[in-house]
Residue frames as qw, qx, qy, qz and C-alpha x, y, z in Angstrom:
[[0.667, 0.293, 0.678, -0.094, 10.69, 66.26, -80.63],
 [0.024, -0.387, 0.528, 0.755, 11.31, 66.10, -84.31],
 [0.648, 0.482, 0.471, -0.354, 8.50, 66.05, -86.93],
 [0.112, -0.262, 0.669, 0.686, 9.16, 65.21, -90.58],
 [0.642, 0.555, 0.257, -0.462, 6.63, 65.67, -93.34],
 [0.548, -0.131, 0.670, 0.484, 7.68, 63.55, -96.26],
 [0.185, 0.328, 0.621, 0.687, 5.30, 64.90, -98.92],
 [0.003, -0.533, -0.439, 0.723, 3.72, 68.14, -97.78],
 [0.137, 0.179, -0.378, -0.898, 2.86, 69.53, -101.31],
 [0.229, -0.299, -0.829, -0.413, -0.03, 67.16, -102.03],
 [0.239, -0.682, -0.676, 0.145, -2.13, 67.99, -99.00],
 [0.159, -0.869, -0.139, 0.447, -0.82, 71.64, -98.83],
 [0.638, 0.467, 0.254, 0.557, 0.31, 73.24, -102.02],
 [0.353, 0.146, -0.118, 0.917, 0.79, 76.38, -100.22],
 [0.282, -0.526, -0.287, -0.749, -2.65, 77.56, -99.21],
 [0.712, -0.624, -0.293, -0.131, -2.60, 76.31, -95.62],
 [0.068, -0.788, 0.506, -0.344, -0.45, 76.99, -92.61],
 [0.759, 0.023, -0.627, 0.173, 1.76, 74.39, -90.96],
 [0.090, -0.598, 0.368, -0.706, 1.84, 76.50, -87.79],
 [0.818, -0.389, 0.122, -0.406, -0.19, 74.10, -85.61],
 [0.967, 0.049, -0.166, 0.188, 2.14, 71.18, -86.39],
 [0.469, 0.559, -0.320, 0.604, 5.24, 73.40, -86.04],
 [0.438, -0.664, 0.242, -0.555, 4.08, 74.41, -82.57],
 [0.949, -0.292, 0.024, -0.119, 4.62, 70.79, -81.40],
 [0.742, -0.446, 0.348, 0.361, 8.33, 70.67, -82.19],
 [0.124, -0.533, 0.554, 0.627, 11.08, 70.91, -84.66],
 [0.720, 0.458, 0.479, -0.206, 9.40, 70.44, -88.03],
 [0.163, -0.352, 0.669, 0.634, 10.97, 69.64, -91.44],
 [0.669, 0.516, 0.366, -0.391, 8.59, 69.82, -94.42],
 [0.228, -0.190, 0.755, 0.584, 9.58, 68.12, -97.78],
 [0.568, 0.335, -0.146, -0.737, 7.40, 68.80, -100.86],
 [0.937, 0.205, -0.218, -0.181, 8.14, 65.24, -102.19],
 [0.473, -0.577, 0.665, -0.024, 10.26, 62.40, -100.96],
 [0.646, 0.360, -0.622, -0.256, 11.78, 59.85, -103.41],
 [0.948, -0.254, -0.163, -0.098, 11.74, 56.28, -102.11],
 [0.788, 0.193, -0.323, 0.488, 15.54, 56.23, -101.97],
 [0.133, 0.452, -0.351, 0.809, 15.60, 59.27, -99.62],
 [0.634, -0.586, -0.297, -0.408, 12.87, 58.19, -97.10],
 [0.826, -0.360, -0.295, 0.318, 15.24, 56.64, -94.50],
 [0.451, 0.174, -0.116, 0.867, 17.75, 59.50, -94.78],
 [0.147, -0.486, -0.092, -0.857, 14.97, 62.11, -94.16],
 [0.715, -0.498, -0.254, -0.421, 13.26, 60.18, -91.55],
 [0.661, 0.165, -0.646, 0.344, 16.14, 58.80, -89.62],
 [0.220, -0.019, -0.598, 0.770, 15.93, 60.91, -86.51],
 [0.415, -0.343, -0.212, -0.816, 12.18, 61.69, -86.57],
 [0.178, 0.046, 0.794, -0.579, 9.88, 61.09, -83.65],
 [0.510, 0.556, 0.472, -0.455, 6.77, 61.88, -85.72],
 [0.182, -0.119, 0.707, 0.673, 6.39, 61.10, -89.36],
 [0.530, 0.533, 0.374, -0.543, 3.67, 62.36, -91.69],
 [0.232, -0.092, 0.777, 0.578, 2.97, 60.98, -95.16],
 [0.606, 0.400, 0.077, -0.683, 0.47, 61.30, -97.93],
 [0.872, 0.416, -0.128, -0.225, 1.73, 59.24, -100.86],
 [0.205, 0.621, -0.747, 0.120, 5.27, 58.18, -99.70],
 [0.897, -0.165, -0.375, -0.166, 5.25, 54.44, -99.02],
 [0.291, -0.606, 0.631, -0.387, 6.31, 53.16, -95.68],
 [0.857, 0.012, -0.494, -0.147, 7.08, 49.45, -95.63],
 [0.855, -0.516, -0.049, 0.022, 8.28, 47.10, -92.88],
 [0.802, 0.087, -0.047, 0.589, 11.91, 47.29, -93.91],
 [0.124, 0.657, -0.023, 0.744, 11.89, 51.11, -93.92],
 [0.555, -0.721, -0.024, -0.415, 10.16, 51.23, -90.46],
 [0.901, -0.354, -0.104, 0.228, 12.70, 48.90, -88.98],
 [0.606, 0.263, -0.065, 0.748, 15.43, 51.43, -89.86],
 [0.163, -0.640, -0.037, -0.750, 13.62, 54.31, -87.84],
 [0.484, -0.203, -0.752, 0.398, 14.36, 53.46, -84.16],
 [0.053, -0.078, -0.338, 0.936, 13.20, 56.85, -82.86],
 [0.322, -0.236, -0.463, -0.792, 9.83, 56.78, -84.52],
 [0.150, 0.139, 0.737, -0.644, 6.83, 57.04, -82.20],
 [0.462, 0.555, 0.503, -0.475, 4.04, 58.03, -84.52],
 [0.148, 0.058, 0.663, 0.732, 2.93, 57.90, -88.15],
 [0.352, 0.575, 0.434, -0.598, 0.28, 60.07, -89.47],
 [0.407, 0.332, 0.653, 0.546, -1.36, 60.15, -92.79],
 [0.142, 0.449, 0.051, -0.881, -2.09, 63.63, -94.28],
 [0.085, 0.326, 0.812, 0.477, -5.16, 63.28, -96.53],
 [0.366, 0.054, 0.045, -0.928, -8.33, 65.10, -97.42],
 [0.245, 0.153, 0.945, -0.151, -11.64, 63.29, -97.19]]
């Protein structure tokens, strides 16, 4: 299972551990993802996490392996 975090810096600027998520599968963490790189970075992801990176209908249509989208936020 491949997990991609599109903008990990916002919810975790370095003071938290990603170990719990990493234990679930191959995990790639990007600090920030420009709109033009969303599909390239997410193309083979099974799980996608975002905070501020926008995901629209057209983008999601290009991600055939995607099974889950999670929002990383504090409350």
